[in-house]
Each structure stands twice: as C-alpha cells, then as structure tokens.
C-alpha positions as CSV (number, residue, x, y, z in Angstrom):
1,M,-9.5,-4.0,0.4
2,P,-6.9,-3.1,1.8
3,L,-6.9,0.5,0.7
4,L,-3.4,1.6,-0.4
5,H,-2.6,5.3,-0.3
6,F,0.8,6.1,-1.9
7,H,2.5,9.4,-1.2
8,V,5.2,10.3,-3.7
9,Y,7.2,13.3,-4.9
10,E,5.6,15.0,-7.9
11,G,7.2,14.4,-11.3
12,R,6.6,10.7,-12.0
13,S,5.2,9.8,-15.4
14,E,1.8,8.1,-15.8
15,A,3.7,4.9,-16.9
16,D,5.8,5.0,-13.7
17,I,2.7,5.4,-11.5
18,K,0.9,2.5,-13.3
19,T,3.9,0.3,-12.8
20,L,4.2,1.2,-9.2
21,L,0.4,0.5,-8.6
22,D,0.5,-2.8,-10.5
23,A,3.6,-4.0,-8.6
24,A,2.0,-3.1,-5.3
25,H,-1.2,-4.9,-6.3
26,E,0.7,-8.1,-7.2
27,A,2.5,-8.0,-3.8
28,M,-0.8,-7.5,-2.0
29,L,-2.4,-10.4,-3.8
30,E,0.3,-12.8,-2.9
31,A,0.8,-11.7,0.7
32,F,-2.9,-11.4,1.7
33,Q,-4.6,-13.9,-0.7
34,V,-7.3,-11.4,-1.6
35,P,-9.3,-11.6,-4.9
36,R,-7.7,-10.0,-7.9
37,G,-10.5,-7.5,-8.2
38,D,-9.9,-6.3,-4.7
39,R,-8.0,-3.2,-5.8
40,Y,-8.3,0.2,-4.0
41,Q,-5.3,2.5,-4.6
42,I,-4.8,6.2,-4.4
43,V,-1.7,8.2,-5.3
44,T,-1.0,11.7,-3.9
45,E,1.9,13.7,-5.3
46,H,3.7,16.2,-3.2
47,K,6.2,19.0,-3.7
48,P,9.5,18.0,-2.0
49,S,8.9,20.8,0.6
50,R,5.5,19.2,1.5
51,M,6.7,15.7,2.3
52,I,9.6,15.2,4.7
53,L,10.5,11.5,5.4
54,E,13.6,11.1,7.5
55,D,15.1,7.8,8.7
56,T,14.3,7.8,12.4
57,G,18.0,7.6,13.2
58,L,18.5,4.4,11.2
59,D,20.9,5.9,8.6
60,I,18.5,5.0,5.8
61,P,19.4,7.0,2.7
62,R,16.4,8.5,0.9
63,T,16.1,9.8,-2.7
64,E,13.6,11.6,-4.9
65,K,12.0,8.2,-5.6
66,M,10.8,7.9,-2.0
67,V,7.4,6.3,-1.5
68,L,5.3,6.4,1.6
69,L,2.5,3.8,1.6
70,Q,-0.3,4.2,4.1
71,M,-2.3,1.0,4.1
72,F,-5.8,0.8,5.7
73,S,-6.8,-2.8,6.4
74,R,-8.6,-5.3,8.5
75,P,-6.1,-7.1,10.7
76,R,-3.9,-9.4,8.6
77,G,-1.4,-10.9,11.1
78,A,2.3,-10.1,11.6
79,E,3.5,-12.8,9.2
80,N,1.3,-11.5,6.4
81,Y,2.5,-7.9,6.9
82,E,6.1,-8.9,6.9
83,L,5.6,-10.9,3.7
84,F,3.9,-8.0,2.1
85,Y,6.7,-5.6,3.1
86,K,9.3,-8.0,1.6
87,L,7.4,-8.7,-1.6
88,L,6.5,-5.0,-2.1
89,V,10.1,-3.7,-1.9
90,E,11.3,-6.6,-4.1
91,R,8.8,-5.8,-6.8
92,L,9.3,-2.0,-6.6
93,E,13.0,-2.4,-7.0
94,K,12.7,-4.9,-9.9
95,E,9.9,-3.2,-11.8
96,C,10.2,0.5,-10.8
97,G,13.9,0.9,-9.9
98,I,12.8,2.1,-6.4
99,L,15.3,1.0,-3.7
100,S,14.1,-0.7,-0.6
101,T,15.6,2.3,1.4
102,D,13.0,4.5,-0.4
103,V,9.9,2.6,0.7
104,M,8.2,3.4,4.0
105,I,5.0,1.6,5.0
106,S,2.5,2.4,7.7
107,V,-0.5,0.2,8.4
108,I,-3.7,1.5,10.0
109,E,-5.8,-1.4,11.1
110,N,-9.6,-1.2,11.4
111,Q,-12.5,-3.6,11.8
112,D,-15.3,-4.9,9.6
113,P,-17.9,-2.2,10.7
114,H,-15.5,0.5,9.4
115,W,-15.9,-0.4,5.7
116,S,-18.7,0.6,3.3
117,F,-18.1,-0.1,-0.3
118,G,-21.3,1.6,-1.5
119,Y,-25.1,1.9,-1.1
120,G,-24.6,3.1,2.5
121,K,-24.1,-0.5,3.7
122,A,-21.5,-2.2,5.8
123,Q,-21.0,-5.1,3.4
124,F,-18.8,-7.2,5.7
125,L,-21.6,-7.0,8.3
126,T,-24.5,-7.6,6.0
127,G,-22.9,-10.7,4.5
128,D,-22.5,-9.2,1.1
129,L,-18.7,-9.8,1.4
130,P,-17.1,-12.8,3.0
131,L,-15.4,-12.5,6.3
132,K,-12.2,-14.4,5.2
133,K,-9.2,-13.3,7.2
134,S,-5.7,-13.9,5.9
C-alpha cells in the first residue's frame, strides 16, 4: 500500500515496464517509509487514441513516453507527496529515460476502512496491519 496504477501508451518492452515499476517502488519506499514488501502496482497500456493527456495550459511538452500514475493511498501529508513526486521523476528520468514533463501523478486518498488485503477483512481495522502513518 499505496496502490500504484500506471497508464502508459502501448509498445513498451517487458524490461522497460519492469524498470519503471522498480524505479517507482524505490521512490515510494524512500518517500513514504513503507516496508519493502508493500508493493501493489498495476500497468494498463493504451492506444494513443485512448489516452489524451494535455498540459492544462502549462506548456508542458508530452511525448510517447508519457506516464500517468494514479496512486490510491491513506493520507501521507503534503511533504511526503512532494518528496515522492520529486524522487519519482528523478528515478524515471535516470533509469527509464522518461522526462519529468512526461510524468503526471494523481493521488486518490482514502481511509483505513477502505482497504482489504484478503480474507474479507479490513486488516488496518482488525490490527493485522500497523496503523503507522508517514
């Protein structure tokens, strides 16, 4: 947790996807101080006509390497989010060749009752998972 859902244009290799996911996981570990095994990632590939990501009038150039990340998470605090954004774009540029202008991030916050990791239980509420907040 958090759950990271990446939207990318189709055509990346398996190695490219793995590198992207590994880089994002490392950024998440550093920014949110979650356990290494706390890894939930999904990649959805789209045809270019099925994903339109403009720049909201900010004159941000986009390329075919564009990545939209939707992050579902418990509240993390503004400083942690800002650190994550910074670390993520740094790692994606260094390790994947993805420019910071090609990374868009949207965070959807939710609360402890909104998570079940299996067995039909709300593990944050039952005490099976710690309530540590970063």
